C-alpha positions in Angstrom: -6.8 -11.9 2.6 -5.6 -13.5 -0.8 -2.2 -13.2 0.6 -3.2 -15.4 3.7 -5.0 -17.8 1.2 -1.9 -18.1 -0.7 0.2 -18.5 2.6 -2.1 -21.6 3.7 -2.7 -22.9 0.3 0.0 -22.5 -2.2 -1.4 -23.1 -5.7 -1.7 -21.5 -9.0 -5.0 -20.4 -8.6 -4.0 -18.5 -5.6 -1.0 -17.1 -7.0 -3.2 -16.0 -9.9 -5.7 -14.2 -7.5 -2.7 -12.7 -5.7 -1.4 -11.3 -8.9 -4.7 -10.1 -10.3 -5.6 -8.6 -6.7 -2.4 -6.7 -6.7 -2.4 -5.4 -10.2 -6.0 -4.4 -10.0 -5.6 -2.6 -6.8 -2.4 -0.9 -8.0 -4.3 0.3 -11.1 -7.0 1.9 -9.2 -4.6 3.5 -6.7 -2.4 5.0 -9.8 -5.6 6.4 -11.1 -6.6 7.9 -7.7 -2.9 9.2 -7.2 -2.9 10.6 -10.8 -6.3 12.5 -10.1 -5.0 13.9 -6.6 -1.8 15.0 -8.1 -3.7 16.6 -10.9 -5.8 18.6 -8.8 -3.0 19.7 -6.8 -1.0 20.8 -9.6 -3.9 22.5 -10.9 -4.6 24.4 -7.7 -1.1 25.8 -7.4 0.7 23.2 -5.4 4.3 22.8 -6.0 6.2 19.7 -4.3 8.9 20.4 -2.1 11.2 18.3 0.2 9.5 18.1 3.8 10.2 16.7 7.1 7.7 14.0 6.9 9.1 12.9 3.7 12.7 12.6 5.2 11.1 10.8 8.2 9.1 8.4 5.8 12.5 7.6 4.2 14.2 7.0 7.5 11.3 4.8 9.0 11.4 2.5 5.9 15.2 2.4 6.1 15.0 1.4 9.8 12.3 -1.1 9.2 14.2 -2.6 6.2 17.2 -3.2 8.5 15.3 -4.6 11.5 13.4 -6.9 9.2 16.7 -7.9 7.4 18.0 -9.2 10.8 14.9 -10.8 12.4 13.7 -14.2 11.2 9.7 -13.7 11.1 7.5 -16.9 10.5 5.4 -16.1 7.3 2.0 -16.6 9.2 2.6 -13.9 11.5 3.7 -11.7 8.5 0.7 -12.3 6.6 -1.7 -11.8 9.6 0.0 -8.6 10.5 -0.1 -7.2 7.1 -3.7 -8.0 6.8 -4.5 -6.2 9.9 -2.4 -3.3 8.6 -4.4 -3.4 5.4 -7.8 -3.2 6.8 -6.9 -0.5 9.2 -5.6 1.3 6.2 -8.5 0.6 4.2 -10.7 2.0 7.0 -8.7 5.5 7.0 -9.1 5.7 3.4 -12.9 5.4 3.7 -12.8 8.0 6.4 -10.6 10.3 4.3 -13.3 9.9 1.2 -16.2 10.5 3.8 -14.3 13.9 5.2 -13.6 15.1 1.9 -17.1 15.0 0.7 -18.4 17.0 3.6 -15.5 19.6 3.9 -17.2 22.3 2.1 -20.3 22.5 5.0 -17.7 22.5 7.9 -16.8 25.4 9.6 -13.3 24.7 10.4 -11.8 22.4 8.1 -10.3 18.8 9.0 -6.7 18.4 8.2 -6.5 15.7 5.7 -2.9 15.6 5.5 -2.4 12.7 7.7 -5.0 10.5 5.9 -3.5 11.6 2.6 -0.1 10.6 3.7 -1.4 7.2 4.9 -2.9 6.9 1.5 0.5 7.6 -0.1 2.2 5.1 2.1 -0.3 2.4 1.3 0.2 3.2 -2.4 4.0 2.5 -1.9 3.5 -0.5 -0.3 1.4 -1.9 -3.1 3.8 -0.9 -5.5 6.5 -2.9 -3.5 4.4 -5.7 -3.2 4.3 -5.6 -7.3 8.2 -5.2 -7.3 8.6 -8.0 -4.9 6.5 -10.8 -6.5 9.3 -12.4 -8.6 11.6 -12.6 -5.6 9.1 -13.9 -3.0 8.3 -16.6 -5.9 11.8 -17.8 -5.9 11.8 -18.1 -2.1 8.7 -19.8 -2.1 9.8 -21.8 -5.2 6.5 -21.1 -7.4 6.6 -21.4 -10.9 5.8 -18.2 -12.6 6.2 -19.3 -16.0 2.2 -19.4 -16.8 1.5 -16.7 -14.7 4.0 -13.7 -15.8 
């Protein structure tokens, strides 16, 4: 929502809200990911290269190549990203609800797709933070007082 506000009304205050929201969300996601990784390692999980990981890398590469060639209006990108973020947040709430009731279920629900969605969401937030200086140069926003 703050991204749409920044696109509609570019100002120092909107930029500050965008930075504060991204950094705050990044901090929360980092702590959740650290807790999940600690729990997985404590329970004997060892990371390995999987087909899903390789597929996601290829999807990111294809999306990057497609978006590099297309010229999309900023408002369409802002609207689409807002809709996707709301959908991902809904899936995260569903993941939390299922993780609370998994002990009483007879047949456990596979949480892998939702956990994978959480990881992808975390990667996108990290990319958002990494791309802030570049996008500010494109929009000609002065970052001297913010960063």
